[in-house]
C-alpha positions, 0 to 999 in steps of 0.5 A: 557624821562619819569620817571623811574619806579623801577624794581621788584628787587628794589621793592623786596629789599625795601620789604626786608628792611621794613621786617628787620626794622619791626623785629628790637627790640624795642629801648628805647632812653633816653630823652636828649632834643629831646622831652618834659621834663617830658618824661624819655625814648621814643621808635619809630617804624613803626606806633607808638611812645611810651613815658615813664614818671615816672607814665605813658606810652603814646602810640601814634598809627597811621599816626601821629606816623609813620610821627613822627618816620620818621620825627624827634622829636615829642612833646607830647603836640602837638600830644594831641592837634592836634590828627588826626582821623588816630591817637590813643593815649593810656595812661596807668597811674600808680595810686598813684605811686611814682612820682620820681622813680629811672629810668635806661636803661638796656641792651644797644643796638648796634648803636646810634641815632642822631637828626640833626634838622635845621642849629643850632648845639645847637639843635642837639642831638647826640650819644644817646645810646638805651636800650632794657629795662627800669626800674623804681625802687620803683614805689610803696614800694618794687615794680619796673616796667620794660618796654621792647619789645616782637616782637615789642609789648610793655610789662612790668613786675611788680617786687614785692620784698618779703614782698611787697604788690602787691595790691598797683599796680593800673593803669588806661588805657585811649584811648582804645576802649576795654580791655580784659585779656587773659590767 
């Protein structure tokens, strides 16, 4: 007997599952030990892993990001040291920002995330609640930044309190081949 090939119905179901997975909202999970200590929140999806720290967002795109999303926790330093040609890392760094802003997940999402890594239960991370948005308060005086997903794309808004100076907002982007601003 030879290997069975999946029927068209199963293949169609796999495509439907993949399409539904891609349509899920971006989920920000708090770092409870499943990644490097400087990371406050992370989000994983098909083809990307996103790390949020008090002063920067690090977006890992490509082959390694997909393997990371499917295969367990990643280590930010390891990704940077072992960057593969199929992987891109884009960093958006808030220059001169408060290194210790108040951080909070907003709008809890249904479901939980669990990491069962190895045979040692002390290395397992369970019942992690995810959020649809993350707020970093007072990154600059009177200015917060809120990260969220819009159709699985990362977006963020700067919330400027009345009387605060929006000119304080300064950031650099590293790792992008080109930048553009649309309307």
